[in-house]
PDB file as gemmi writes it, atoms N, CA and C in Angstrom:
CRYST1    1.000    1.000    1.000  90.00  90.00  90.00 P 1                      
ATOM      1  N   MET A   1       0.618  -1.380   0.114  1.00  0.00           N  
ATOM      2  CA  MET A   1      -0.162  -0.345  -0.109  1.00  0.00           C  
ATOM      3  C   MET A   1       1.007   1.325   0.065  1.00  0.00           C  
ATOM      4  N   PRO A   2       0.816   2.052  -0.697  1.00  0.00           N  
ATOM      5  CA  PRO A   2       1.274   3.606  -0.880  1.00  0.00           C  
ATOM      6  C   PRO A   2       1.257   4.278   0.353  1.00  0.00           C  
ATOM      7  N   HIS A   3       2.336   5.350   0.391  1.00  0.00           N  
ATOM      8  CA  HIS A   3       2.517   6.004   1.408  1.00  0.00           C  
ATOM      9  C   HIS A   3       1.163   7.333   0.871  1.00  0.00           C  
ATOM     10  N   MET A   4       0.162   7.658   2.066  1.00  0.00           N  
ATOM     11  CA  MET A   4      -0.479   8.589   1.540  1.00  0.00           C  
ATOM     12  C   MET A   4       0.207   9.936   1.900  1.00  0.00           C  
ATOM     13  N   THR A   5      -0.542  10.882   1.055  1.00  0.00           N  
ATOM     14  CA  THR A   5       0.045  12.065   1.464  1.00  0.00           C  
ATOM     15  C   THR A   5      -0.748  12.891   2.323  1.00  0.00           C  
ATOM     16  N   PRO A   6      -0.361  14.065   3.274  1.00  0.00           N  
ATOM     17  CA  PRO A   6      -1.147  14.962   3.829  1.00  0.00           C  
ATOM     18  C   PRO A   6      -2.150  15.411   3.345  1.00  0.00           C  
ATOM     19  N   TYR A   7      -1.981  15.473   1.972  1.00  0.00           N  
ATOM     20  CA  TYR A   7      -3.279  15.801   1.346  1.00  0.00           C  
ATOM     21  C   TYR A   7      -4.387  15.221   1.059  1.00  0.00           C  
ATOM     22  N   GLN A   8      -3.960  13.842   1.179  1.00  0.00           N  
ATOM     23  CA  GLN A   8      -4.983  12.423   0.637  1.00  0.00           C  
ATOM     24  C   GLN A   8      -5.418  12.472   2.256  1.00  0.00           C  
ATOM     25  N   LYS A   9      -4.589  12.254   2.971  1.00  0.00           N  
ATOM     26  CA  LYS A   9      -5.403  12.244   4.304  1.00  0.00           C  
ATOM     27  C   LYS A   9      -6.333  12.940   4.585  1.00  0.00           C  
ATOM     28  N   GLY A  10      -5.528  14.386   4.535  1.00  0.00           N  
ATOM     29  CA  GLY A  10      -6.916  15.619   4.611  1.00  0.00           C  
ATOM     30  C   GLY A  10      -8.335  15.241   4.076  1.00  0.00           C  
ATOM     31  N   TYR A  11      -8.160  15.214   2.694  1.00  0.00           N  
ATOM     32  CA  TYR A  11      -9.414  14.561   1.958  1.00  0.00           C  
ATOM     33  C   TYR A  11     -10.184  13.499   2.276  1.00  0.00           C  
ATOM     34  N   ILE A  12      -9.527  12.399   3.190  1.00  0.00           N  
ATOM     35  CA  ILE A  12     -10.501  11.337   3.355  1.00  0.00           C  
ATOM     36  C   ILE A  12     -10.957  11.677   4.855  1.00  0.00           C  
ATOM     37  N   ARG A  13     -10.365  12.680   5.800  1.00  0.00           N  
ATOM     38  CA  ARG A  13     -11.010  12.480   7.073  1.00  0.00           C  
ATOM     39  C   ARG A  13     -12.070  13.680   6.268  1.00  0.00           C  
ATOM     40  N   GLU A  14     -12.059  14.905   5.688  1.00  0.00           N  
ATOM     41  CA  GLU A  14     -13.013  15.698   5.447  1.00  0.00           C  
ATOM     42  C   GLU A  14     -14.493  14.806   4.852  1.00  0.00           C  
ATOM     43  N   ILE A  15     -14.101  13.863   3.737  1.00  0.00           N  
ATOM     44  CA  ILE A  15     -15.206  13.212   3.029  1.00  0.00           C  
ATOM     45  C   ILE A  15     -16.042  12.252   4.917  1.00  0.00           C  
ATOM     46  N   LYS A  16     -14.894  11.621   5.471  1.00  0.00           N  
ATOM     47  CA  LYS A  16     -15.734  11.307   6.804  1.00  0.00           C  
ATOM     48  C   LYS A  16     -16.292  12.146   7.485  1.00  0.00           C  
ATOM     49  N   ALA A  17     -15.765  13.551   7.729  1.00  0.00           N  
ATOM     50  CA  ALA A  17     -16.577  14.515   8.291  1.00  0.00           C  
ATOM     51  C   ALA A  17     -17.556  14.729   7.660  1.00  0.00           C  
ATOM     52  N   ARG A  18     -17.928  15.114   6.710  1.00  0.00           N  
ATOM     53  CA  ARG A  18     -18.871  15.143   5.537  1.00  0.00           C  
ATOM     54  C   ARG A  18     -20.267  13.831   6.492  1.00  0.00           C  
ATOM     55  N   GLU A  19     -19.604  12.636   6.597  1.00  0.00           N  
ATOM     56  CA  GLU A  19     -20.722  11.509   7.168  1.00  0.00           C  
ATOM     57  C   GLU A  19     -21.079  11.807   8.300  1.00  0.00           C  
ATOM     58  N   VAL A  20     -20.216  12.321   9.234  1.00  0.00           N  
ATOM     59  CA  VAL A  20     -20.564  12.916  10.950  1.00  0.00           C  
ATOM     60  C   VAL A  20     -21.764  14.097  10.563  1.00  0.00           C  
ATOM     61  N   MET A  21     -21.502  14.565   9.645  1.00  0.00           N  
ATOM     62  CA  MET A  21     -22.535  16.130   9.932  1.00  0.00           C  
ATOM     63  C   MET A  21     -23.598  15.513   9.453  1.00  0.00           C  
ATOM     64  N   GLN A  22     -23.813  14.564   8.475  1.00  0.00           N  
ATOM     65  CA  GLN A  22     -24.990  14.213   7.771  1.00  0.00           C  
ATOM     66  C   GLN A  22     -25.849  13.131   9.093  1.00  0.00           C  
ATOM     67  N   SER A  23     -24.828  12.277   9.578  1.00  0.00           N  
ATOM     68  CA  SER A  23     -25.509  11.266  10.637  1.00  0.00           C  
ATOM     69  C   SER A  23     -25.892  11.972  11.805  1.00  0.00           C  
ATOM     70  N   TRP A  24     -25.079  12.988  12.535  1.00  0.00           N  
ATOM     71  CA  TRP A  24     -25.204  13.219  13.478  1.00  0.00           C  
ATOM     72  C   TRP A  24     -26.373  14.342  13.782  1.00  0.00           C  
ATOM     73  N   PHE A  25     -26.134  15.319  12.710  1.00  0.00           N  
ATOM     74  CA  PHE A  25     -26.891  16.640  12.857  1.00  0.00           C  
ATOM     75  C   PHE A  25     -27.700  16.326  11.107  1.00  0.00           C  
ATOM     76  N   GLY A  26     -27.971  15.757  10.367  1.00  0.00           N  
ATOM     77  CA  GLY A  26     -29.261  15.658   9.088  1.00  0.00           C  
ATOM     78  C   GLY A  26     -28.701  16.486   8.633  1.00  0.00           C  
ATOM     79  N   CYS A  27     -27.370  17.057   8.068  1.00  0.00           N  
ATOM     80  CA  CYS A  27     -27.178  17.982   7.203  1.00  0.00           C  
ATOM     81  C   CYS A  27     -26.649  17.687   5.828  1.00  0.00           C  
ATOM     82  N   VAL A  28     -26.743  18.355   5.187  1.00  0.00           N  
ATOM     83  CA  VAL A  28     -26.029  18.419   3.606  1.00  0.00           C  
ATOM     84  C   VAL A  28     -24.952  19.355   3.800  1.00  0.00           C  
ATOM     85  N   THR A  29     -23.802  18.727   3.051  1.00  0.00           N  
ATOM     86  CA  THR A  29     -22.635  19.348   3.103  1.00  0.00           C  
ATOM     87  C   THR A  29     -21.725  19.991   1.882  1.00  0.00           C  
ATOM     88  N   VAL A  30     -21.084  20.921   1.915  1.00  0.00           N  
ATOM     89  CA  VAL A  30     -20.020  21.265   0.970  1.00  0.00           C  
ATOM     90  C   VAL A  30     -18.876  21.602   1.068  1.00  0.00           C  
ATOM     91  N   ARG A  31     -18.282  20.860   0.606  1.00  0.00           N  
ATOM     92  CA  ARG A  31     -16.638  20.577   0.879  1.00  0.00           C  
ATOM     93  C   ARG A  31     -16.033  22.262   0.268  1.00  0.00           C  
ATOM     94  N   SER A  32     -15.044  22.629   0.826  1.00  0.00           N  
ATOM     95  CA  SER A  32     -14.634  24.058   0.279  1.00  0.00           C  
ATOM     96  C   SER A  32     -13.189  23.447  -0.273  1.00  0.00           C  
ATOM     97  N   ALA A  33     -13.314  22.226  -1.097  1.00  0.00           N  
ATOM     98  CA  ALA A  33     -11.974  22.013  -1.528  1.00  0.00           C  
ATOM     99  C   ALA A  33     -10.931  22.920  -2.231  1.00  0.00           C  
ATOM    100  N   GLY A  34      -9.531  23.103  -1.966  1.00  0.00           N  
ATOM    101  CA  GLY A  34      -8.506  23.457  -2.555  1.00  0.00           C  
ATOM    102  C   GLY A  34      -8.603  24.782  -1.886  1.00  0.00           C  
ATOM    103  N   SER A  35      -9.487  25.614  -0.799  1.00  0.00           N  
ATOM    104  CA  SER A  35      -9.819  26.859  -0.541  1.00  0.00           C  
ATOM    105  C   SER A  35      -8.518  27.590   0.128  1.00  0.00           C  
ATOM    106  N   HIS A  36      -8.114  26.536   1.369  1.00  0.00           N  
ATOM    107  CA  HIS A  36      -7.134  26.820   1.668  1.00  0.00           C  
ATOM    108  C   HIS A  36      -7.758  28.054   3.253  1.00  0.00           C  
ATOM    109  N   SER A  37      -8.949  27.942   3.331  1.00  0.00           N  
ATOM    110  CA  SER A  37      -9.473  28.748   4.485  1.00  0.00           C  
ATOM    111  C   SER A  37      -9.560  27.853   5.909  1.00  0.00           C  
ATOM    112  N   ILE A  38     -10.159  28.665   6.504  1.00  0.00           N  
ATOM    113  CA  ILE A  38     -10.354  27.950   7.689  1.00  0.00           C  
ATOM    114  C   ILE A  38     -11.323  26.955   7.859  1.00  0.00           C  
ATOM    115  N   VAL A  39     -12.609  27.157   6.927  1.00  0.00           N  
ATOM    116  CA  VAL A  39     -13.485  26.549   7.168  1.00  0.00           C  
ATOM    117  C   VAL A  39     -13.252  25.261   6.149  1.00  0.00           C  
ATOM    118  N   ASP A  40     -13.398  23.998   6.184  1.00  0.00           N  
ATOM    119  CA  ASP A  40     -13.317  23.051   5.487  1.00  0.00           C  
ATOM    120  C   ASP A  40     -14.670  22.273   4.551  1.00  0.00           C  
ATOM    121  N   ILE A  41     -15.803  22.555   5.613  1.00  0.00           N  
ATOM    122  CA  ILE A  41     -17.508  22.164   4.976  1.00  0.00           C  
ATOM    123  C   ILE A  41     -18.010  23.563   5.503  1.00  0.00           C  
ATOM    124  N   ILE A  42     -19.429  23.422   4.701  1.00  0.00           N  
ATOM    125  CA  ILE A  42     -20.068  24.077   5.278  1.00  0.00           C  
ATOM    126  C   ILE A  42     -21.361  23.324   5.207  1.00  0.00           C  
ATOM    127  N   ALA A  43     -22.107  23.282   6.057  1.00  0.00           N  
ATOM    128  CA  ALA A  43     -23.164  22.040   6.313  1.00  0.00           C  
ATOM    129  C   ALA A  43     -24.298  22.652   7.071  1.00  0.00           C  
ATOM    130  N   GLY A  44     -25.648  22.491   6.714  1.00  0.00           N  
ATOM    131  CA  GLY A  44     -26.819  22.619   6.788  1.00  0.00           C  
ATOM    132  C   GLY A  44     -27.470  21.531   6.649  1.00  0.00           C  
ATOM    133  N   ASN A  45     -28.884  21.523   7.625  1.00  0.00           N  
ATOM    134  CA  ASN A  45     -30.028  20.784   8.359  1.00  0.00           C  
ATOM    135  C   ASN A  45     -31.238  21.801   7.658  1.00  0.00           C  
ATOM    136  N   GLY A  46     -31.262  22.905   7.411  1.00  0.00           N  
ATOM    137  CA  GLY A  46     -32.388  23.679   7.249  1.00  0.00           C  
ATOM    138  C   GLY A  46     -33.122  24.362   8.305  1.00  0.00           C  
ATOM    139  N   ILE A  47     -31.914  24.314   9.437  1.00  0.00           N  
ATOM    140  CA  ILE A  47     -32.448  24.648  10.730  1.00  0.00           C  
ATOM    141  C   ILE A  47     -31.266  25.768  11.222  1.00  0.00           C  
ATOM    142  N   ASP A  48     -30.313  24.848  11.323  1.00  0.00           N  
ATOM    143  CA  ASP A  48     -28.829  25.333  11.052  1.00  0.00           C  
ATOM    144  C   ASP A  48     -27.805  25.161   9.938  1.00  0.00           C  
ATOM    145  N   VAL A  49     -27.066  26.230  10.540  1.00  0.00           N  
ATOM    146  CA  VAL A  49     -25.681  26.052   9.229  1.00  0.00           C  
ATOM    147  C   VAL A  49     -24.814  26.005  10.429  1.00  0.00           C  
ATOM    148  N   PHE A  50     -23.567  25.218   9.732  1.00  0.00           N  
ATOM    149  CA  PHE A  50     -22.338  25.026  10.638  1.00  0.00           C  
ATOM    150  C   PHE A  50     -21.016  25.007   9.663  1.00  0.00           C  
ATOM    151  N   ALA A  51     -20.207  26.117   9.982  1.00  0.00           N  
ATOM    152  CA  ALA A  51     -18.797  26.348   9.350  1.00  0.00           C  
ATOM    153  C   ALA A  51     -17.744  25.369  10.284  1.00  0.00           C  
ATOM    154  N   VAL A  52     -17.339  24.195   9.321  1.00  0.00           N  
ATOM    155  CA  VAL A  52     -16.670  23.312  10.005  1.00  0.00           C  
ATOM    156  C   VAL A  52     -14.707  23.105   9.686  1.00  0.00           C  
ATOM    157  N   GLN A  53     -14.614  23.103  10.413  1.00  0.00           N  
ATOM    158  CA  GLN A  53     -13.223  22.563  10.481  1.00  0.00           C  
ATOM    159  C   GLN A  53     -12.477  21.642  10.981  1.00  0.00           C  
ATOM    160  N   VAL A  54     -11.925  20.754  10.085  1.00  0.00           N  
ATOM    161  CA  VAL A  54     -11.341  19.187  10.536  1.00  0.00           C  
ATOM    162  C   VAL A  54      -9.937  19.207  10.845  1.00  0.00           C  
ATOM    163  N   LYS A  55      -9.772  18.448  11.851  1.00  0.00           N  
ATOM    164  CA  LYS A  55      -8.424  18.362  12.172  1.00  0.00           C  
ATOM    165  C   LYS A  55      -8.315  16.671  12.700  1.00  0.00           C  
ATOM    166  N   SER A  56      -6.958  16.788  12.971  1.00  0.00           N  
ATOM    167  CA  SER A  56      -6.172  15.078  13.231  1.00  0.00           C  
ATOM    168  C   SER A  56      -6.639  15.613  14.785  1.00  0.00           C  
ATOM    169  N   GLU A  57      -6.504  14.092  15.455  1.00  0.00           N  
ATOM    170  CA  GLU A  57      -6.149  14.588  16.994  1.00  0.00           C  
ATOM    171  C   GLU A  57      -4.912  15.440  17.585  1.00  0.00           C  
ATOM    172  N   SER A  58      -3.726  14.975  16.579  1.00  0.00           N  
ATOM    173  CA  SER A  58      -2.384  15.528  16.988  1.00  0.00           C  
ATOM    174  C   SER A  58      -2.408  17.325  16.839  1.00  0.00           C  
ATOM    175  N   ASP A  59      -3.706  17.809  15.946  1.00  0.00           N  
ATOM    176  CA  ASP A  59      -3.512  19.110  15.642  1.00  0.00           C  
ATOM    177  C   ASP A  59      -4.645  19.851  16.230  1.00  0.00           C  
ATOM    178  N   GLU A  60      -5.262  19.044  17.217  1.00  0.00           N  
ATOM    179  CA  GLU A  60      -6.608  19.715  17.795  1.00  0.00           C  
ATOM    180  C   GLU A  60      -6.503  20.979  18.425  1.00  0.00           C  
ATOM    181  N   GLY A  61      -5.389  20.961  19.104  1.00  0.00           N  
ATOM    182  CA  GLY A  61      -4.694  22.487  19.907  1.00  0.00           C  
ATOM    183  C   GLY A  61      -4.327  23.713  18.977  1.00  0.00           C  
ATOM    184  N   SER A  62      -4.137  23.609  17.878  1.00  0.00           N  
ATOM    185  CA  SER A  62      -3.847  24.486  16.910  1.00  0.00           C  
ATOM    186  C   SER A  62      -5.152  24.964  15.906  1.00  0.00           C  
ATOM    187  N   VAL A  63      -6.268  25.082  16.615  1.00  0.00           N  
ATOM    188  CA  VAL A  63      -7.700  25.624  16.162  1.00  0.00           C  
ATOM    189  C   VAL A  63      -7.517  27.077  16.706  1.00  0.00           C  
ATOM    190  N   ASP A  64      -7.642  28.129  15.560  1.00  0.00           N  
ATOM    191  CA  ASP A  64      -7.916  29.449  15.917  1.00  0.00           C  
ATOM    192  C   ASP A  64      -9.524  29.130  16.130  1.00  0.00           C  
ATOM    193  N   TRP A  65      -9.819  29.152  17.255  1.00  0.00           N  
ATOM    194  CA  TRP A  65     -11.661  29.627  17.386  1.00  0.00           C  
ATOM    195  C   TRP A  65     -12.277  31.175  17.261  1.00  0.00           C  
ATOM    196  N   ASN A  66     -11.077  32.231  17.111  1.00  0.00           N  
ATOM    197  CA  ASN A  66     -11.414  33.831  16.717  1.00  0.00           C  
ATOM    198  C   ASN A  66     -12.057  33.474  15.280  1.00  0.00           C  
ATOM    199  N   LYS A  67     -10.673  32.932  14.795  1.00  0.00           N  
ATOM    200  CA  LYS A  67     -10.861  33.090  13.517  1.00  0.00           C  
ATOM    201  C   LYS A  67     -12.165  32.166  12.737  1.00  0.00           C  
ATOM    202  N   LEU A  68     -12.001  30.885  13.370  1.00  0.00           N  
ATOM    203  CA  LEU A  68     -13.168  29.783  12.876  1.00  0.00           C  
ATOM    204  C   LEU A  68     -14.579  30.818  12.720  1.00  0.00           C  
ATOM    205  N   ARG A  69     -14.788  31.388  14.103  1.00  0.00           N  
ATOM    206  CA  ARG A  69     -16.090  32.307  14.336  1.00  0.00           C  
ATOM    207  C   ARG A  69     -16.127  32.959  13.607  1.00  0.00           C  
ATOM    208  N   TYR A  70     -14.976  34.205  13.332  1.00  0.00           N  
ATOM    209  CA  TYR A  70     -15.311  35.123  12.087  1.00  0.00           C  
ATOM    210  C   TYR A  70     -15.452  34.717  11.043  1.00  0.00           C  
ATOM    211  N   TYR A  71     -15.349  33.352  10.471  1.00  0.00           N  
ATOM    212  CA  TYR A  71     -15.630  32.968   9.443  1.00  0.00           C  
ATOM    213  C   TYR A  71     -17.261  32.476   9.390  1.00  0.00           C  
ATOM    214  N   ALA A  72     -17.244  31.898  10.400  1.00  0.00           N  
ATOM    215  CA  ALA A  72     -18.922  31.455  10.828  1.00  0.00           C  
ATOM    216  C   ALA A  72     -20.066  32.648  10.691  1.00  0.00           C  
ATOM    217  N   GLN A  73     -19.617  33.259  11.546  1.00  0.00           N  
ATOM    218  CA  GLN A  73     -20.722  34.521  10.977  1.00  0.00           C  
ATOM    219  C   GLN A  73     -20.967  35.041  10.017  1.00  0.00           C  
ATOM    220  N   GLN A  74     -20.323  34.834   8.393  1.00  0.00           N  
ATOM    221  CA  GLN A  74     -20.491  35.596   7.768  1.00  0.00           C  
ATOM    222  C   GLN A  74     -21.068  34.789   6.833  1.00  0.00           C  
ATOM    223  N   PHE A  75     -21.365  33.603   7.433  1.00  0.00           N  
ATOM    224  CA  PHE A  75     -22.506  32.430   6.915  1.00  0.00           C  
ATOM    225  C   PHE A  75     -23.715  32.574   8.220  1.00  0.00           C  
ATOM    226  N   GLN A  76     -23.655  33.040   8.909  1.00  0.00           N  
ATOM    227  CA  GLN A  76     -24.218  32.795  10.044  1.00  0.00           C  
ATOM    228  C   GLN A  76     -24.899  31.353  10.822  1.00  0.00           C  
ATOM    229  N   ALA A  77     -23.443  31.302  10.697  1.00  0.00           N  
ATOM    230  CA  ALA A  77     -23.329  29.528  11.498  1.00  0.00           C  
ATOM    231  C   ALA A  77     -22.804  29.246  12.459  1.00  0.00           C  
ATOM    232  N   ILE A  78     -22.608  28.075  13.094  1.00  0.00           N  
ATOM    233  CA  ILE A  78     -22.506  27.403  13.969  1.00  0.00           C  
ATOM    234  C   ILE A  78     -21.070  27.212  14.153  1.00  0.00           C  
ATOM    235  N   PRO A  79     -19.868  28.247  14.550  1.00  0.00           N  
ATOM    236  CA  PRO A  79     -18.326  27.371  14.026  1.00  0.00           C  
ATOM    237  C   PRO A  79     -17.914  25.724  14.820  1.00  0.00           C  
ATOM    238  N   THR A  80     -17.893  25.414  14.131  1.00  0.00           N  
ATOM    239  CA  THR A  80     -17.660  23.531  14.416  1.00  0.00           C  
ATOM    240  C   THR A  80     -16.413  22.796  14.141  1.00  0.00           C  
ATOM    241  N   LEU A  81     -15.773  22.092  15.223  1.00  0.00           N  
ATOM    242  CA  LEU A  81     -14.552  21.454  14.872  1.00  0.00           C  
ATOM    243  C   LEU A  81     -15.090  20.129  15.141  1.00  0.00           C  
ATOM    244  N   LEU A  82     -14.346  19.632  14.293  1.00  0.00           N  
ATOM    245  CA  LEU A  82     -14.455  17.862  14.041  1.00  0.00           C  
ATOM    246  C   LEU A  82     -13.062  17.266  14.182  1.00  0.00           C  
ATOM    247  N   VAL A  83     -12.413  16.903  14.942  1.00  0.00           N  
ATOM    248  CA  VAL A  83     -11.546  15.904  15.035  1.00  0.00           C  
ATOM    249  C   VAL A  83     -11.260  14.337  15.067  1.00  0.00           C  
ATOM    250  N   TYR A  84     -10.864  14.412  14.135  1.00  0.00           N  
ATOM    251  CA  TYR A  84     -10.510  12.625  13.646  1.00  0.00           C  
ATOM    252  C   TYR A  84      -9.637  12.337  14.856  1.00  0.00           C  
ATOM    253  N   CYS A  85      -9.991  10.978  15.569  1.00  0.00           N  
ATOM    254  CA  CYS A  85      -9.463  10.563  16.724  1.00  0.00           C  
ATOM    255  C   CYS A  85      -8.587   8.903  16.076  1.00  0.00           C  
ATOM    256  N   LYS A  86      -7.769   8.484  16.511  1.00  0.00           N  
ATOM    257  CA  LYS A  86      -7.092   7.039  16.323  1.00  0.00           C  
ATOM    258  C   LYS A  86      -8.311   5.860  16.733  1.00  0.00           C  
ATOM    259  N   GLY A  87      -8.515   5.278  15.577  1.00  0.00           N  
ATOM    260  CA  GLY A  87      -9.763   3.839  15.896  1.00  0.00           C  
ATOM    261  C   GLY A  87     -10.625   4.538  14.947  1.00  0.00           C  
ATOM    262  N   GLY A  88     -10.914   5.726  14.441  1.00  0.00           N  
ATOM    263  CA  GLY A  88     -12.113   6.215  13.533  1.00  0.00           C  
ATOM    264  C   GLY A  88     -12.769   6.524  14.607  1.00  0.00           C  
ATOM    265  N   ARG A  89     -12.315   7.146  15.752  1.00  0.00           N  
ATOM    266  CA  ARG A  89     -14.066   7.999  16.712  1.00  0.00           C  
ATOM    267  C   ARG A  89     -13.554   9.633  15.943  1.00  0.00           C  
ATOM    268  N   TRP A  90     -14.466  10.153  16.513  1.00  0.00           N  
ATOM    269  CA  TRP A  90     -14.756  11.493  16.554  1.00  0.00           C  
ATOM    270  C   TRP A  90     -14.701  12.592  17.803  1.00  0.00           C  
ATOM    271  N   LYS A  91     -14.553  13.583  17.787  1.00  0.00           N  
ATOM    272  CA  LYS A  91     -14.640  14.296  18.739  1.00  0.00           C  
ATOM    273  C   LYS A  91     -15.211  15.865  17.973  1.00  0.00           C  
ATOM    274  N   VAL A  92     -16.472  16.168  18.072  1.00  0.00           N  
ATOM    275  CA  VAL A  92     -17.343  17.521  17.875  1.00  0.00           C  
ATOM    276  C   VAL A  92     -17.659  18.569  18.897  1.00  0.00           C  
ATOM    277  N   TYR A  93     -16.996  19.416  18.457  1.00  0.00           N  
ATOM    278  CA  TYR A  93     -17.150  21.031  19.125  1.00  0.00           C  
ATOM    279  C   TYR A  93     -17.656  21.950  18.719  1.00  0.00           C  
ATOM    280  N   LEU A  94     -19.268  22.425  19.175  1.00  0.00           N  
ATOM    281  CA  LEU A  94     -19.892  23.512  19.076  1.00  0.00           C  
ATOM    282  C   LEU A  94     -19.377  24.643  19.298  1.00  0.00           C  
ATOM    283  N   ASP A  95     -18.660  25.699  18.740  1.00  0.00           N  
ATOM    284  CA  ASP A  95     -18.224  27.010  19.196  1.00  0.00           C  
ATOM    285  C   ASP A  95     -17.568  26.820  20.946  1.00  0.00           C  
ATOM    286  N   GLU A  96     -16.787  26.083  20.495  1.00  0.00           N  
ATOM    287  CA  GLU A  96     -15.596  25.230  21.879  1.00  0.00           C  
ATOM    288  C   GLU A  96     -16.206  24.537  23.119  1.00  0.00           C  
ATOM    289  N   GLU A  97     -17.422  24.559  22.691  1.00  0.00           N  
ATOM    290  CA  GLU A  97     -17.829  23.292  23.870  1.00  0.00           C  
ATOM    291  C   GLU A  97     -17.866  21.860  23.341  1.00  0.00           C  
ATOM    292  N   ARG A  98     -17.669  20.917  23.785  1.00  0.00           N  
ATOM    293  CA  ARG A  98     -17.835  19.371  23.360  1.00  0.00           C  
ATOM    294  C   ARG A  98     -19.205  18.995  23.534  1.00  0.00           C  
ATOM    295  N   PHE A  99     -19.480  18.192  22.114  1.00  0.00           N  
ATOM    296  CA  PHE A  99     -20.567  17.760  22.146  1.00  0.00           C  
ATOM    297  C   PHE A  99     -20.857  16.189  21.907  1.00  0.00           C  
ATOM    298  N   THR A 100     -21.629  15.587  21.751  1.00  0.00           N  
ATOM    299  CA  THR A 100     -22.133  14.334  21.874  1.00  0.00           C  
ATOM    300  C   THR A 100     -23.398  14.186  21.314  1.00  0.00           C  
ATOM    301  N   LYS A 101     -23.277  12.918  20.580  1.00  0.00           N  
ATOM    302  CA  LYS A 101     -24.865  12.290  20.237  1.00  0.00           C  
ATOM    303  C   LYS A 101     -25.719  12.431  20.743  1.00  0.00           C  
ATOM    304  N   GLU A 102     -25.522  12.198  22.360  1.00  0.00           N  
ATOM    305  CA  GLU A 102     -26.549  12.168  23.234  1.00  0.00           C  
ATOM    306  C   GLU A 102     -26.941  13.605  23.888  1.00  0.00           C  
ATOM    307  N   ASP A 103     -25.844  14.366  23.202  1.00  0.00           N  
ATOM    308  CA  ASP A 103     -26.603  15.805  23.825  1.00  0.00           C  
ATOM    309  C   ASP A 103     -27.979  16.241  23.026  1.00  0.00           C  
ATOM    310  N   ASN A 104     -27.842  16.246  21.891  1.00  0.00           N  
ATOM    311  CA  ASN A 104     -28.600  16.288  20.751  1.00  0.00           C  
ATOM    312  C   ASN A 104     -29.589  17.592  21.073  1.00  0.00           C  
ATOM    313  N   VAL A 105     -28.570  18.462  21.381  1.00  0.00           N  
ATOM    314  CA  VAL A 105     -29.017  20.242  21.883  1.00  0.00           C  
ATOM    315  C   VAL A 105     -29.657  20.859  20.622  1.00  0.00           C  
ATOM    316  N   LEU A 106     -29.475  20.121  19.244  1.00  0.00           N  
ATOM    317  CA  LEU A 106     -30.122  21.091  18.530  1.00  0.00           C  
ATOM    318  C   LEU A 106     -31.594  20.035  17.681  1.00  0.00           C  
ATOM    319  N   GLY A 107     -31.986  19.059  18.584  1.00  0.00           N  
ATOM    320  CA  GLY A 107     -33.073  18.998  18.159  1.00  0.00           C  
ATOM    321  C   GLY A 107     -32.942  17.947  16.972  1.00  0.00           C  
ATOM    322  N   THR A 108     -31.701  17.696  16.681  1.00  0.00           N  
ATOM    323  CA  THR A 108     -32.036  16.226  15.292  1.00  0.00           C  
ATOM    324  C   THR A 108     -31.517  15.206  15.793  1.00  0.00           C  
ATOM    325  N   GLU A 109     -31.780  14.006  15.021  1.00  0.00           N  
ATOM    326  CA  GLU A 109     -31.578  12.842  15.305  1.00  0.00           C  
ATOM    327  C   GLU A 109     -30.327  12.322  14.330  1.00  0.00           C  
TER     328      GLU A 109                                                      
END                                                                             
């Protein structure tokens, strides 16, 4: 199996993150491929809009929440961080607050 480039790893994580947004929040997603902006995915479910940044667990601490909030405001969106963890788990943060599926604070299944 050939070694994946950082771009390929990021692409795969973003595709999986889109699946998380659909299954957790019922969202339709648009990936901002090649934009080099802080927002990797814009997602919406007809009620809420999310400006999503995708990070690996090792990069979780490098998030600039002020910048993510600024971009999210431009879309009237919730600044969202999805962190891909080893073993295929995800951590989800909505405006810096940890969110779990059980929280269901947005009223979606």
